[in-house]
mmCIF file of the N, C-alpha and C atoms, coordinates in Angstrom:
data_MODEL
# 
_entry.id   MODEL 
# 
loop_
_atom_site.group_PDB 
_atom_site.id 
_atom_site.type_symbol 
_atom_site.label_atom_id 
_atom_site.label_alt_id 
_atom_site.label_comp_id 
_atom_site.label_asym_id 
_atom_site.label_entity_id 
_atom_site.label_seq_id 
_atom_site.pdbx_PDB_ins_code 
_atom_site.Cartn_x 
_atom_site.Cartn_y 
_atom_site.Cartn_z 
_atom_site.occupancy 
_atom_site.B_iso_or_equiv 
_atom_site.pdbx_formal_charge 
_atom_site.auth_seq_id 
_atom_site.auth_comp_id 
_atom_site.auth_asym_id 
_atom_site.auth_atom_id 
_atom_site.pdbx_PDB_model_num 
ATOM 1   N N  . MET A 1 1  ? -7.088  -9.827  -1.634  1.00 0.00 ? 1  MET A N  1 
ATOM 2   C CA . MET A 1 1  ? -6.579  -10.032 -0.293  1.00 0.00 ? 1  MET A CA 1 
ATOM 3   C C  . MET A 1 1  ? -6.342  -8.674  0.396   1.00 0.00 ? 1  MET A C  1 
ATOM 4   N N  . LEU A 1 2  ? -5.821  -7.699  -0.339  1.00 0.00 ? 2  LEU A N  1 
ATOM 5   C CA . LEU A 1 2  ? -5.552  -6.382  0.226   1.00 0.00 ? 2  LEU A CA 1 
ATOM 6   C C  . LEU A 1 2  ? -6.835  -5.724  0.727   1.00 0.00 ? 2  LEU A C  1 
ATOM 7   N N  . SER A 1 3  ? -7.911  -5.841  -0.020  1.00 0.00 ? 3  SER A N  1 
ATOM 8   C CA . SER A 1 3  ? -9.164  -5.199  0.392   1.00 0.00 ? 3  SER A CA 1 
ATOM 9   C C  . SER A 1 3  ? -9.803  -5.889  1.591   1.00 0.00 ? 3  SER A C  1 
ATOM 10  N N  . GLU A 1 4  ? -9.563  -7.171  1.771   1.00 0.00 ? 4  GLU A N  1 
ATOM 11  C CA . GLU A 1 4  ? -10.146 -7.897  2.893   1.00 0.00 ? 4  GLU A CA 1 
ATOM 12  C C  . GLU A 1 4  ? -9.347  -7.753  4.181   1.00 0.00 ? 4  GLU A C  1 
ATOM 13  N N  . ASN A 1 5  ? -8.020  -7.745  4.059   1.00 0.00 ? 5  ASN A N  1 
ATOM 14  C CA . ASN A 1 5  ? -7.154  -7.635  5.235   1.00 0.00 ? 5  ASN A CA 1 
ATOM 15  C C  . ASN A 1 5  ? -5.810  -7.033  4.824   1.00 0.00 ? 5  ASN A C  1 
ATOM 16  N N  . PRO A 1 6  ? -5.686  -5.703  4.858   1.00 0.00 ? 6  PRO A N  1 
ATOM 17  C CA . PRO A 1 6  ? -4.448  -5.052  4.424   1.00 0.00 ? 6  PRO A CA 1 
ATOM 18  C C  . PRO A 1 6  ? -3.219  -5.463  5.225   1.00 0.00 ? 6  PRO A C  1 
ATOM 19  N N  . LYS A 1 7  ? -3.415  -6.016  6.410   1.00 0.00 ? 7  LYS A N  1 
ATOM 20  C CA . LYS A 1 7  ? -2.272  -6.428  7.232   1.00 0.00 ? 7  LYS A CA 1 
ATOM 21  C C  . LYS A 1 7  ? -2.050  -7.929  7.208   1.00 0.00 ? 7  LYS A C  1 
ATOM 22  N N  . CYS A 1 8  ? -2.601  -8.607  6.209   1.00 0.00 ? 8  CYS A N  1 
ATOM 23  C CA . CYS A 1 8  ? -2.385  -10.046 6.050   1.00 0.00 ? 8  CYS A CA 1 
ATOM 24  C C  . CYS A 1 8  ? -0.875  -10.298 5.938   1.00 0.00 ? 8  CYS A C  1 
ATOM 25  N N  . PRO A 1 9  ? -0.332  -11.223 6.714   1.00 0.00 ? 9  PRO A N  1 
ATOM 26  C CA . PRO A 1 9  ? 1.109   -11.461 6.706   1.00 0.00 ? 9  PRO A CA 1 
ATOM 27  C C  . PRO A 1 9  ? 1.700   -11.753 5.319   1.00 0.00 ? 9  PRO A C  1 
ATOM 28  N N  . SER A 1 10 ? 0.952   -12.419 4.450   1.00 0.00 ? 10 SER A N  1 
ATOM 29  C CA . SER A 1 10 ? 1.498   -12.755 3.135   1.00 0.00 ? 10 SER A CA 1 
ATOM 30  C C  . SER A 1 10 ? 1.687   -11.525 2.252   1.00 0.00 ? 10 SER A C  1 
ATOM 31  N N  . LEU A 1 11 ? 1.014   -10.407 2.564   1.00 0.00 ? 11 LEU A N  1 
ATOM 32  C CA . LEU A 1 11 ? 1.189   -9.170  1.799   1.00 0.00 ? 11 LEU A CA 1 
ATOM 33  C C  . LEU A 1 11 ? 2.441   -8.400  2.218   1.00 0.00 ? 11 LEU A C  1 
ATOM 34  N N  . GLN A 1 12 ? 2.955   -8.718  3.392   1.00 0.00 ? 12 GLN A N  1 
ATOM 35  C CA . GLN A 1 12 ? 4.135   -8.038  3.929   1.00 0.00 ? 12 GLN A CA 1 
ATOM 36  C C  . GLN A 1 12 ? 3.943   -6.526  3.977   1.00 0.00 ? 12 GLN A C  1 
ATOM 37  N N  . SER A 1 13 ? 2.745   -6.083  4.354   1.00 0.00 ? 13 SER A N  1 
ATOM 38  C CA . SER A 1 13 ? 2.454   -4.649  4.449   1.00 0.00 ? 13 SER A CA 1 
ATOM 39  C C  . SER A 1 13 ? 3.324   -4.008  5.515   1.00 0.00 ? 13 SER A C  1 
ATOM 40  N N  . HIS A 1 14 ? 3.827   -2.824  5.197   1.00 0.00 ? 14 HIS A N  1 
ATOM 41  C CA . HIS A 1 14 ? 4.671   -2.103  6.142   1.00 0.00 ? 14 HIS A CA 1 
ATOM 42  C C  . HIS A 1 14 ? 4.622   -0.602  5.849   1.00 0.00 ? 14 HIS A C  1 
ATOM 43  N N  . PRO A 1 15 ? 4.751   0.222   6.887   1.00 0.00 ? 15 PRO A N  1 
ATOM 44  C CA . PRO A 1 15 ? 4.769   1.656   6.668   1.00 0.00 ? 15 PRO A CA 1 
ATOM 45  C C  . PRO A 1 15 ? 6.139   2.098   6.166   1.00 0.00 ? 15 PRO A C  1 
ATOM 46  N N  . TYR A 1 16 ? 6.151   3.157   5.392   1.00 0.00 ? 16 TYR A N  1 
ATOM 47  C CA . TYR A 1 16 ? 7.420   3.765   4.987   1.00 0.00 ? 16 TYR A CA 1 
ATOM 48  C C  . TYR A 1 16 ? 7.153   5.182   4.511   1.00 0.00 ? 16 TYR A C  1 
ATOM 49  N N  . VAL A 1 17 ? 8.216   5.963   4.399   1.00 0.00 ? 17 VAL A N  1 
ATOM 50  C CA . VAL A 1 17 ? 8.086   7.349   3.965   1.00 0.00 ? 17 VAL A CA 1 
ATOM 51  C C  . VAL A 1 17 ? 8.468   7.433   2.498   1.00 0.00 ? 17 VAL A C  1 
ATOM 52  N N  . ASN A 1 18 ? 7.515   7.902   1.695   1.00 0.00 ? 18 ASN A N  1 
ATOM 53  C CA . ASN A 1 18 ? 7.678   8.034   0.252   1.00 0.00 ? 18 ASN A CA 1 
ATOM 54  C C  . ASN A 1 18 ? 7.957   9.497   -0.071  1.00 0.00 ? 18 ASN A C  1 
ATOM 55  N N  . GLU A 1 19 ? 8.876   9.769   -0.999  1.00 0.00 ? 19 GLU A N  1 
ATOM 56  C CA . GLU A 1 19 ? 9.211   11.145  -1.375  1.00 0.00 ? 19 GLU A CA 1 
ATOM 57  C C  . GLU A 1 19 ? 7.993   11.923  -1.855  1.00 0.00 ? 19 GLU A C  1 
ATOM 58  N N  . LYS A 1 20 ? 7.139   11.266  -2.617  1.00 0.00 ? 20 LYS A N  1 
ATOM 59  C CA . LYS A 1 20 ? 5.996   11.927  -3.239  1.00 0.00 ? 20 LYS A CA 1 
ATOM 60  C C  . LYS A 1 20 ? 4.786   12.034  -2.309  1.00 0.00 ? 20 LYS A C  1 
ATOM 61  N N  . PHE A 1 21 ? 4.543   10.993  -1.484  1.00 0.00 ? 21 PHE A N  1 
ATOM 62  C CA . PHE A 1 21 ? 3.308   10.922  -0.711  1.00 0.00 ? 21 PHE A CA 1 
ATOM 63  C C  . PHE A 1 21 ? 3.489   11.054  0.799   1.00 0.00 ? 21 PHE A C  1 
ATOM 64  N N  . GLY A 1 22 ? 4.700   11.057  1.287   1.00 0.00 ? 22 GLY A N  1 
ATOM 65  C CA . GLY A 1 22 ? 4.929   11.130  2.732   1.00 0.00 ? 22 GLY A CA 1 
ATOM 66  C C  . GLY A 1 22 ? 4.823   9.757   3.375   1.00 0.00 ? 22 GLY A C  1 
ATOM 67  N N  . LYS A 1 23 ? 4.299   9.722   4.606   1.00 0.00 ? 23 LYS A N  1 
ATOM 68  C CA . LYS A 1 23 ? 4.192   8.458   5.340   1.00 0.00 ? 23 LYS A CA 1 
ATOM 69  C C  . LYS A 1 23 ? 2.994   7.670   4.820   1.00 0.00 ? 23 LYS A C  1 
ATOM 70  N N  . VAL A 1 24 ? 3.268   6.528   4.223   1.00 0.00 ? 24 VAL A N  1 
ATOM 71  C CA . VAL A 1 24 ? 2.248   5.678   3.611   1.00 0.00 ? 24 VAL A CA 1 
ATOM 72  C C  . VAL A 1 24 ? 2.548   4.215   3.939   1.00 0.00 ? 24 VAL A C  1 
ATOM 73  N N  . TRP A 1 25 ? 1.816   3.328   3.320   1.00 0.00 ? 25 TRP A N  1 
ATOM 74  C CA . TRP A 1 25 ? 2.023   1.887   3.477   1.00 0.00 ? 25 TRP A CA 1 
ATOM 75  C C  . TRP A 1 25 ? 2.393   1.275   2.134   1.00 0.00 ? 25 TRP A C  1 
ATOM 76  N N  . SER A 1 26 ? 3.109   0.173   2.178   1.00 0.00 ? 26 SER A N  1 
ATOM 77  C CA . SER A 1 26 ? 3.459   -0.567  0.970   1.00 0.00 ? 26 SER A CA 1 
ATOM 78  C C  . SER A 1 26 ? 3.210   -2.040  1.234   1.00 0.00 ? 26 SER A C  1 
ATOM 79  N N  . CYS A 1 27 ? 2.829   -2.762  0.186   1.00 0.00 ? 27 CYS A N  1 
ATOM 80  C CA . CYS A 1 27 ? 2.647   -4.204  0.331   1.00 0.00 ? 27 CYS A CA 1 
ATOM 81  C C  . CYS A 1 27 ? 3.095   -4.903  -0.949  1.00 0.00 ? 27 CYS A C  1 
ATOM 82  N N  . TRP A 1 28 ? 3.317   -6.183  -0.815  1.00 0.00 ? 28 TRP A N  1 
ATOM 83  C CA . TRP A 1 28 ? 3.725   -7.034  -1.925  1.00 0.00 ? 28 TRP A CA 1 
ATOM 84  C C  . TRP A 1 28 ? 2.487   -7.405  -2.735  1.00 0.00 ? 28 TRP A C  1 
ATOM 85  N N  . ALA A 1 29 ? 2.594   -7.352  -4.058  1.00 0.00 ? 29 ALA A N  1 
ATOM 86  C CA . ALA A 1 29 ? 1.488   -7.787  -4.915  1.00 0.00 ? 29 ALA A CA 1 
ATOM 87  C C  . ALA A 1 29 ? 1.857   -9.105  -5.587  1.00 0.00 ? 29 ALA A C  1 
ATOM 88  N N  . THR A 1 30 ? 2.958   -9.103  -6.299  1.00 0.00 ? 30 THR A N  1 
ATOM 89  C CA . THR A 1 30 ? 3.461   -10.312 -6.951  1.00 0.00 ? 30 THR A CA 1 
ATOM 90  C C  . THR A 1 30 ? 4.870   -10.035 -7.446  1.00 0.00 ? 30 THR A C  1 
ATOM 91  N N  . GLY A 1 31 ? 5.717   -11.029 -7.416  1.00 0.00 ? 31 GLY A N  1 
ATOM 92  C CA . GLY A 1 31 ? 7.089   -10.854 -7.900  1.00 0.00 ? 31 GLY A CA 1 
ATOM 93  C C  . GLY A 1 31 ? 7.730   -9.600  -7.338  1.00 0.00 ? 31 GLY A C  1 
ATOM 94  N N  . ASP A 1 32 ? 8.102   -8.681  -8.226  1.00 0.00 ? 32 ASP A N  1 
ATOM 95  C CA . ASP A 1 32 ? 8.750   -7.432  -7.833  1.00 0.00 ? 32 ASP A CA 1 
ATOM 96  C C  . ASP A 1 32 ? 7.749   -6.278  -7.732  1.00 0.00 ? 32 ASP A C  1 
ATOM 97  N N  . VAL A 1 33 ? 6.457   -6.561  -7.848  1.00 0.00 ? 33 VAL A N  1 
ATOM 98  C CA . VAL A 1 33 ? 5.434   -5.504  -7.873  1.00 0.00 ? 33 VAL A CA 1 
ATOM 99  C C  . VAL A 1 33 ? 4.969   -5.167  -6.458  1.00 0.00 ? 33 VAL A C  1 
ATOM 100 N N  . ARG A 1 34 ? 4.939   -3.857  -6.172  1.00 0.00 ? 34 ARG A N  1 
ATOM 101 C CA . ARG A 1 34 ? 4.489   -3.357  -4.878  1.00 0.00 ? 34 ARG A CA 1 
ATOM 102 C C  . ARG A 1 34 ? 3.324   -2.396  -5.070  1.00 0.00 ? 34 ARG A C  1 
ATOM 103 N N  . ILE A 1 35 ? 2.460   -2.303  -4.061  1.00 0.00 ? 35 ILE A N  1 
ATOM 104 C CA . ILE A 1 35 ? 1.344   -1.361  -4.060  1.00 0.00 ? 35 ILE A CA 1 
ATOM 105 C C  . ILE A 1 35 ? 1.574   -0.387  -2.907  1.00 0.00 ? 35 ILE A C  1 
ATOM 106 N N  . VAL A 1 36 ? 1.508   0.897   -3.213  1.00 0.00 ? 36 VAL A N  1 
ATOM 107 C CA . VAL A 1 36 ? 1.647   1.940   -2.205  1.00 0.00 ? 36 VAL A CA 1 
ATOM 108 C C  . VAL A 1 36 ? 0.239   2.458   -1.913  1.00 0.00 ? 36 VAL A C  1 
ATOM 109 N N  . PHE A 1 37 ? -0.119  2.514   -0.635  1.00 0.00 ? 37 PHE A N  1 
ATOM 110 C CA . PHE A 1 37 ? -1.472  2.918   -0.279  1.00 0.00 ? 37 PHE A CA 1 
ATOM 111 C C  . PHE A 1 37 ? -1.488  3.629   1.061   1.00 0.00 ? 37 PHE A C  1 
ATOM 112 N N  . GLU A 1 38 ? -2.618  4.251   1.361   1.00 0.00 ? 38 GLU A N  1 
ATOM 113 C CA . GLU A 1 38 ? -2.838  4.793   2.692   1.00 0.00 ? 38 GLU A CA 1 
ATOM 114 C C  . GLU A 1 38 ? -4.244  4.429   3.148   1.00 0.00 ? 38 GLU A C  1 
ATOM 115 N N  . TYR A 1 39 ? -4.406  4.416   4.456   1.00 0.00 ? 39 TYR A N  1 
ATOM 116 C CA . TYR A 1 39 ? -5.696  4.106   5.053   1.00 0.00 ? 39 TYR A CA 1 
ATOM 117 C C  . TYR A 1 39 ? -6.524  5.377   5.171   1.00 0.00 ? 39 TYR A C  1 
ATOM 118 N N  . ILE A 1 40 ? -7.807  5.278   4.858   1.00 0.00 ? 40 ILE A N  1 
ATOM 119 C CA . ILE A 1 40 ? -8.758  6.364   5.091   1.00 0.00 ? 40 ILE A CA 1 
ATOM 120 C C  . ILE A 1 40 ? -9.973  5.730   5.759   1.00 0.00 ? 40 ILE A C  1 
ATOM 121 N N  . PHE A 1 41 ? -10.379 6.270   6.865   1.00 0.00 ? 41 PHE A N  1 
ATOM 122 C CA . PHE A 1 41 ? -11.543 5.739   7.572   1.00 0.00 ? 41 PHE A CA 1 
ATOM 123 C C  . PHE A 1 41 ? -12.753 6.594   7.267   1.00 0.00 ? 41 PHE A C  1 
ATOM 124 N N  . GLU A 1 42 ? -13.848 5.955   6.910   1.00 0.00 ? 42 GLU A N  1 
ATOM 125 C CA . GLU A 1 42 ? -15.131 6.624   6.740   1.00 0.00 ? 42 GLU A CA 1 
ATOM 126 C C  . GLU A 1 42 ? -15.857 6.479   8.075   1.00 0.00 ? 42 GLU A C  1 
ATOM 127 N N  . TYR A 1 43 ? -15.776 7.502   8.910   1.00 0.00 ? 43 TYR A N  1 
ATOM 128 C CA . TYR A 1 43 ? -16.301 7.401   10.261  1.00 0.00 ? 43 TYR A CA 1 
ATOM 129 C C  . TYR A 1 43 ? -17.819 7.267   10.327  1.00 0.00 ? 43 TYR A C  1 
ATOM 130 N N  . THR A 1 44 ? -18.529 7.739   9.313   1.00 0.00 ? 44 THR A N  1 
ATOM 131 C CA . THR A 1 44 ? -19.987 7.630   9.347   1.00 0.00 ? 44 THR A CA 1 
ATOM 132 C C  . THR A 1 44 ? -20.445 6.185   9.307   1.00 0.00 ? 44 THR A C  1 
ATOM 133 N N  . ASP A 1 45 ? -19.765 5.365   8.552   1.00 0.00 ? 45 ASP A N  1 
ATOM 134 C CA . ASP A 1 45 ? -20.131 3.947   8.437   1.00 0.00 ? 45 ASP A CA 1 
ATOM 135 C C  . ASP A 1 45 ? -19.119 3.028   9.096   1.00 0.00 ? 45 ASP A C  1 
ATOM 136 N N  . GLN A 1 46 ? -18.070 3.600   9.665   1.00 0.00 ? 46 GLN A N  1 
ATOM 137 C CA . GLN A 1 46 ? -16.990 2.824   10.270  1.00 0.00 ? 46 GLN A CA 1 
ATOM 138 C C  . GLN A 1 46 ? -16.345 1.875   9.265   1.00 0.00 ? 46 GLN A C  1 
ATOM 139 N N  . ASN A 1 47 ? -16.273 2.306   8.019   1.00 0.00 ? 47 ASN A N  1 
ATOM 140 C CA . ASN A 1 47 ? -15.654 1.502   6.972   1.00 0.00 ? 47 ASN A CA 1 
ATOM 141 C C  . ASN A 1 47 ? -14.214 1.919   6.762   1.00 0.00 ? 47 ASN A C  1 
ATOM 142 N N  . LEU A 1 48 ? -13.398 0.969   6.399   1.00 0.00 ? 48 LEU A N  1 
ATOM 143 C CA . LEU A 1 48 ? -12.017 1.237   6.055   1.00 0.00 ? 48 LEU A CA 1 
ATOM 144 C C  . LEU A 1 48 ? -11.919 1.403   4.550   1.00 0.00 ? 48 LEU A C  1 
ATOM 145 N N  . VAL A 1 49 ? -11.302 2.488   4.119   1.00 0.00 ? 49 VAL A N  1 
ATOM 146 C CA . VAL A 1 49 ? -11.091 2.732   2.696   1.00 0.00 ? 49 VAL A CA 1 
ATOM 147 C C  . VAL A 1 49 ? -9.590  2.793   2.457   1.00 0.00 ? 49 VAL A C  1 
ATOM 148 N N  . LEU A 1 50 ? -9.123  2.078   1.445   1.00 0.00 ? 50 LEU A N  1 
ATOM 149 C CA . LEU A 1 50 ? -7.718  2.135   1.066   1.00 0.00 ? 50 LEU A CA 1 
ATOM 150 C C  . LEU A 1 50 ? -7.582  3.011   -0.175  1.00 0.00 ? 50 LEU A C  1 
ATOM 151 N N  . LEU A 1 51 ? -6.723  3.995   -0.096  1.00 0.00 ? 51 LEU A N  1 
ATOM 152 C CA . LEU A 1 51 ? -6.444  4.858   -1.229  1.00 0.00 ? 51 LEU A CA 1 
ATOM 153 C C  . LEU A 1 51 ? -5.166  4.355   -1.892  1.00 0.00 ? 51 LEU A C  1 
ATOM 154 N N  . LEU A 1 52 ? -5.292  3.783   -3.098  1.00 0.00 ? 52 LEU A N  1 
ATOM 155 C CA . LEU A 1 52 ? -4.120  3.277   -3.817  1.00 0.00 ? 52 LEU A CA 1 
ATOM 156 C C  . LEU A 1 52 ? -3.407  4.455   -4.459  1.00 0.00 ? 52 LEU A C  1 
ATOM 157 N N  . LEU A 1 53 ? -2.144  4.631   -4.127  1.00 0.00 ? 53 LEU A N  1 
ATOM 158 C CA . LEU A 1 53 ? -1.380  5.784   -4.581  1.00 0.00 ? 53 LEU A CA 1 
ATOM 159 C C  . LEU A 1 53 ? -0.449  5.474   -5.741  1.00 0.00 ? 53 LEU A C  1 
ATOM 160 N N  . ASP A 1 54 ? 0.119   4.275   -5.747  1.00 0.00 ? 54 ASP A N  1 
ATOM 161 C CA . ASP A 1 54 ? 1.090   3.934   -6.784  1.00 0.00 ? 54 ASP A CA 1 
ATOM 162 C C  . ASP A 1 54 ? 1.238   2.421   -6.847  1.00 0.00 ? 54 ASP A C  1 
ATOM 163 N N  . ILE A 1 55 ? 1.530   1.923   -8.017  1.00 0.00 ? 55 ILE A N  1 
ATOM 164 C CA . ILE A 1 55 ? 1.816   0.507   -8.222  1.00 0.00 ? 55 ILE A CA 1 
ATOM 165 C C  . ILE A 1 55 ? 3.049   0.436   -9.099  1.00 0.00 ? 55 ILE A C  1 
ATOM 166 N N  . GLY A 1 56 ? 4.025   -0.366  -8.687  1.00 0.00 ? 56 GLY A N  1 
ATOM 167 C CA . GLY A 1 56 ? 5.248   -0.475  -9.477  1.00 0.00 ? 56 GLY A CA 1 
ATOM 168 C C  . GLY A 1 56 ? 6.225   -1.430  -8.828  1.00 0.00 ? 56 GLY A C  1 
ATOM 169 N N  . GLY A 1 57 ? 7.420   -1.437  -9.334  1.00 0.00 ? 57 GLY A N  1 
ATOM 170 C CA . GLY A 1 57 ? 8.431   -2.359  -8.875  1.00 0.00 ? 57 GLY A CA 1 
ATOM 171 C C  . GLY A 1 57 ? 9.086   -1.939  -7.575  1.00 0.00 ? 57 GLY A C  1 
ATOM 172 N N  . HIS A 1 58 ? 9.741   -2.898  -6.957  1.00 0.00 ? 58 HIS A N  1 
ATOM 173 C CA . HIS A 1 58 ? 10.531  -2.631  -5.756  1.00 0.00 ? 58 HIS A CA 1 
ATOM 174 C C  . HIS A 1 58 ? 11.867  -2.050  -6.166  1.00 0.00 ? 58 HIS A C  1 
ATOM 175 N N  . SER A 1 59 ? 12.295  -2.355  -7.376  1.00 0.00 ? 59 SER A N  1 
ATOM 176 C CA . SER A 1 59 ? 13.576  -1.852  -7.879  1.00 0.00 ? 59 SER A CA 1 
ATOM 177 C C  . SER A 1 59 ? 13.441  -1.623  -9.386  1.00 0.00 ? 59 SER A C  1 
ATOM 178 N N  . GLY A 1 60 ? 14.439  -1.028  -9.985  1.00 0.00 ? 60 GLY A N  1 
ATOM 179 C CA . GLY A 1 60 ? 14.427  -0.778  -11.425 1.00 0.00 ? 60 GLY A CA 1 
ATOM 180 C C  . GLY A 1 60 ? 13.787  0.537   -11.788 1.00 0.00 ? 60 GLY A C  1 
ATOM 181 N N  . LYS A 1 61 ? 13.580  0.745   -13.100 1.00 0.00 ? 61 LYS A N  1 
ATOM 182 C CA . LYS A 1 61 ? 13.085  2.038   -13.550 1.00 0.00 ? 61 LYS A CA 1 
ATOM 183 C C  . LYS A 1 61 ? 11.620  2.300   -13.180 1.00 0.00 ? 61 LYS A C  1 
ATOM 184 N N  . ASN A 1 62 ? 10.843  1.267   -12.881 1.00 0.00 ? 62 ASN A N  1 
ATOM 185 C CA . ASN A 1 62 ? 9.454   1.423   -12.457 1.00 0.00 ? 62 ASN A CA 1 
ATOM 186 C C  . ASN A 1 62 ? 9.285   1.321   -10.937 1.00 0.00 ? 62 ASN A C  1 
ATOM 187 N N  . SER A 1 63 ? 10.343  1.632   -10.230 1.00 0.00 ? 63 SER A N  1 
ATOM 188 C CA . SER A 1 63 ? 10.353  1.503   -8.779  1.00 0.00 ? 63 SER A CA 1 
ATOM 189 C C  . SER A 1 63 ? 9.423   2.503   -8.104  1.00 0.00 ? 63 SER A C  1 
ATOM 190 N N  . VAL A 1 64 ? 8.719   2.054   -7.080  1.00 0.00 ? 64 VAL A N  1 
ATOM 191 C CA . VAL A 1 64 ? 7.887   2.950   -6.282  1.00 0.00 ? 64 VAL A CA 1 
ATOM 192 C C  . VAL A 1 64 ? 8.626   3.379   -5.018  1.00 0.00 ? 64 VAL A C  1 
ATOM 193 N N  . TYR A 1 65 ? 9.834   2.877   -4.826  1.00 0.00 ? 65 TYR A N  1 
ATOM 194 C CA . TYR A 1 65 ? 10.624  3.231   -3.651  1.00 0.00 ? 65 TYR A CA 1 
ATOM 195 C C  . TYR A 1 65 ? 11.596  4.314   -4.029  1.00 0.00 ? 65 TYR A C  1 
# 
């Protein structure tokens, strides 16, 4: 779903500032799991590329926040 439509409402994608990566996006994957990513555009083909930066929990010791 993320690769087809990163702004799909069920993913709850939203921008936020991460200590490690700066201004990025986060979305819901399942349960407490979140995916941190950023958009990269390939202007030659007008393709959208998502760079996955981190995957982990919303809270706890594996938190990505």
